[in-house]
N, C-alpha and C positions, 0 to 999 in steps of 0.2 A: 570311305571317300578315296583312300589310297588306291584300292583295287580298281575303282571306277576311273580314277585319273590316269592310271598306268596299267591298262588291261593287258593280259598276257599275249593277246593276239597281235600286238604291235610288232613283235620281232618277225612274225611271219609276213606281216604287211611290208616291212622293210625288205625282206628277201624277195617278195613279189615285185616290189617297186624297182629293186636293183636289176632283176631279170628283164623287166619291161624297158629299163633305161639302157640295157646292154652293158651293164657293169658287172664285172666278175665277183666283186665283194665290196662291202661297205665297212669302213673302219671308223669307229666312233670313239674318240677319247673324251675325257670329262668335259662337260658343257651341256648346253640345252638339248642337243639332239640325243645324247646318251640318257639324260634324265627323262626325256619324252618317251623313249623306247622302253626303258627298264625301270624308271623310278629311282635309279641310283644317283644320288647327288654326290658324286665322287670328288675328292680333293684333286685339285690340279697340281700335280707334282712332276718332278723330273723323271720319276719312276713311271714306267708305262702302265696305264690302265686303258684297256681298249676292248670294246665290243666288236667282234668280228662276225659279220653276217654274209656268208657266201651266197651268191645267187643260186648255186646248186650245192647243197651240203648242209651240215648242221652248224648252227651258230654257237659261239662260245665267248666267254668273257675272261680276258686275261687280266690278272691283278697281281700286284706285288704281294708276296705272302703276308707281309705285315698288315696289308689292307684287306685280307681275306675275311676277317670277322665282320668288318663294316659292310662289305659286299653281301655277305650272307644275311646280315640283319636288315638290309635294305629290301625294298620290293623285288629287286633282282633275284634275291635268294629264293623267292617263291615262284619263279618262272621255270619252265622246262628249258633250262639254260645251263650248260656245263660251265663251271667256274674253274679256270685254269690258273693256279698260282705259280709264280716264278720266284726264284731265290736271287740273292744279291749277286751271285757269280754267274747267273744265267744271262743269255742275250734274248730278251723278250721279243725283239723284232725277228730274229731268226726262228724263234718258237712259233710266232704267227705264220711266217712264211712256210715253215715246215708242215703246218696243218692245213694250208690252203691247197686247192687243186693245182697241179703243175701247169705252167703255161698260160696263166691268166693274162688277158690282153689289157685289162684296166682294173683299177681299184678306185673307189670313191673315198676320199679322206675328209674327215669332219672339217667344216668351214673354219672352225676355231682351233683346229689342231696346231700345236706349237710347231714353228718352222723346224726345230731340231728333230722333232719326231717325223715330220714329213720327209726330211732328208734321210733319216735312218730307214724308214720304210722304202724309200726310193732305192737305197743300196741293197736292202734285203730282198726286194722284188724287182730286179733290174729290167725284166721284160714287160712290166705292167705300167701302162700310162696312168698317171694320176689325174683325177678330175675331182671337182668339189662335190661333196656329198649333198650340198644344198639342192642340187638338181634331182636327187632321189627323195630327199626328205620333204621338200617344199609342199608337194601335193598332199602329204599326210598331215602336216602341221597347220596348214593355212586355214582349214575348216575345224573349228573347235567342237568337241563333243558336248553333250549336255552337262557332263561332270566338269569339263573345263570351263564352260560358261558359268556354272555355279561358283567355281573357284575365282573367276574374274569378277563375278558379282560381289563376292565377299571382299575381294580386294578393293573394289570400288566403294563399298560401304565403309571400309576401314579408313580409306583416305578422305572420304566425306566427313568422317568424325574428326579428322585432323583439321580440315578446313573450318569446321564449326568452332574449333578452339583457337584459330588464328587471332581473333580479336583480343584474346587474353594476352597475346605476346606483342602485338603491333601497336606502337604508340610513339609520338614524337620524342626525340632525344635518345632513342635506342639505335644501335647500329644494326645494319643488315645481318652481320655475323651473330650478334646476340639473339636476334629474332630467329635466325636460321637454326641456332643451337637448340632453342626451345621447341621449334617445329620438329627437328630431328628426333628429339626425345619423345615427342608426342606420336610420331610415326611408329616407333617401337611400342609405346604404351598402348596404342590402339590396335595392335595385333600383328604388325609386320615383323618379319624376322630380320630384315636388313633395310637400311636407308639407301636408296639408289641415287637420289639427287634432291637438293633443296635449292630453289631459286627464290630469292627475295630481292626483286629488282625495283628499287625506289627511284623516283624522279627519272633522270636521264638513263639510269641503269635499266629501267623498264623497257627502254627501246632496244636493248640487246637481248634477243630471244634466249641466249645461253649465258646470261650474266652469272658471274661467280659471286659468292658471298664476299662482301668487303666490309671495311670499317667505316663506310659512309654512314653518317648520322641521318636518320629519317626526320624530315622537317614537316611542320604543320602544313596541311594543304597539298601534300604530295601524293600522287597515285603510286601504288605499289602492286607489282605483278608477283603473285605467289604460285609457283609451279613446283609440284612436289610428287614424289612417287617412291615406292618401296617394293620389296619382294615379300610375299607371304610365306608361311611355313610350307604351303603346298608347292611353292616354287613359282606361282603365278604373280604377275606384277600389277601395280596400280600406277596411275598417272592422271593428274587433274590440275587444271589451272583456274584460279579465280582472281578477282581484282578488288583491291581495297584502296581506301583513301583515308588518311588520318586528318580529318577536317574536310571542309568544302573543297571539291576539286575545281580546277579551272574550267571555264565554260567551254573552251575548245575541246577539252578532254571529254566532257559529257557528250558533245556532239558526235565525235567519232566513236565513242563507246556504244552509243545506240545503233550506229551502223554496224558495228562489230557484232552486237547481239543478234541483229537481224540476219547477218551473214552466217553466223554459227548455226542458227536455227534453220536457215535455208539449206545448208549443206547436210544437216542431220535429216531433214525431211526428204531429201533426195535419195537417201539410202534405201534400197530394196533390191531383191535378187534381179539380175539382168542389167542393172545400171552399172556403168563403168566408174572406176575411181576417178577418172578424168572428169566425168560429168558431176560427180559429187564435189570435187575441187572447184569446178567452174560455177556451181550454183551459188556459193558464197562469194567467190572471187569477183563475179560479175557485179554483185551489189556494192562491194567495196570500191570497184573501179568506177561504177556509175556515180558514186558519191565523191569521187575525186581523190580517193586514197589508194588507187591501184598500185603505184610504185612503192607504197609503204607496207605492203603485204609481202614479206621477204622470203617466205618459205612455203613448202607444200602444206596442204590442209591436214594431213595426218599420216600416221604410221600404224602398222599392225602391232598387236601386243599379245602376250601369252607367257611363255617361259622366258621370253626376252622382252625388255621394254620397247625395243624397236625390232620389228620383223615384218614379213609380208602379211597383208598387202599394203602397199604404199599409196596413199590417196594424193595423187599428183597428176598434173597434165602429162599426157603421153602414156599413161597406164590405161590400156583399153581392155584389160581382162575383166569380164563381167563379174560383179559381186555375186556371192553365193551365200545361202543361209549358213550361219555358223562362223562366218568371218568376223573378227573383232578388231577394231582399230579406233584411233583417236580422230576427233573432229576438232581442230584447234586453229582457226584463222587468227591472225593478229594484225594490228596496225601499229606502226612504230614511227611517229613523226620526229622524235629526237629529244624534245624536252621531257618526254614521258612516252609510255607505250602501253598497250593492252593486248591480252590474249585470253580467249575463253576456250577451255578444253574439257571435253567429256570423252570417255570411252564408250563406244556404241558397239552393238552386235547386230549384224544383218539377220533379220528373222525371215520367216516364210513369206511375209507380205509387207515388210517395212523394217523397222529398227527398234531396238530397246537401248535406252541410255542406262549405263551402269553407274553413272554419277547422278545424284538427285538433289544435291545442294543447289540453292537458288543461283542463277547465273547473273543476277543483278550486281551492279557495283555496290560494295559494302562500304558505307561511309561511317567511320568510327568517330 
């Protein structure tokens, strides 16, 4: 799986993309881009680790000497890639500059590169304009390979198993924080390497799409939004939202929840190659607006997912870039009246003729 997820030709693809973008070199420090290209999940440290991919020339990976064994043991160690260690008394920025062709007009720096590193590179390469590496990397990462889709499918199955366990944890008299702690433990137990977020939005907190866990006690008859996600050992992420009620929900809640279900299904059904993200967003948003809840849908319909929980493409009005097979993203409309709220979220992949949902748990309201 590792070789398929992080194939050796990606370094060459970055070099070609840099040349096409008119960038002299790409500089990738620890983060999702470095992991995508090399498979190396490097620690983010004040010591410089940086993959350098010149548009013309041989790539190399600069690492602190004490991190060299980790780099060698990672998938990066199996690539045709020179590993260049540096010692504590060396200037790694000058080392990189000295190995690059003279007179570079521009370099692309990782979108998540620390500011102090950006500034050090600016000083080491004074004639080179800095641009965001996202413009080089986006076209490579936005379409997932079959191996990446398999990794996302496994992540979806793992978070589905957690949702199947939520009824064990959710009951009146418990606080959101207590329930969230149990869910976080289950995220790890069901195969994730890290917990990225846990939202347990009970009652009015369910009307906040990014509610934080609190000491609010969950009461009988209250709807609860549970939005959870984590990162798998492969590096690929999960994200899914389901809705629960501890006892019989209010009648007005049931009414708008049925609208929400239809909207989430409509947006999902709209997914296919050639359709714009704007149209996918509009398919569900139109139903919500027609039912009178339009102003209560506060956010975009979805976000891309992969080595980051939020990445391109974004499913939002104004995004007219046609979908392509292999793009993976969430479909998550919400309605948030105030006394409570609801959101239904699946991760879907655009296929050759439609879509595949990577979350398969029922989307119905779960009444406990």
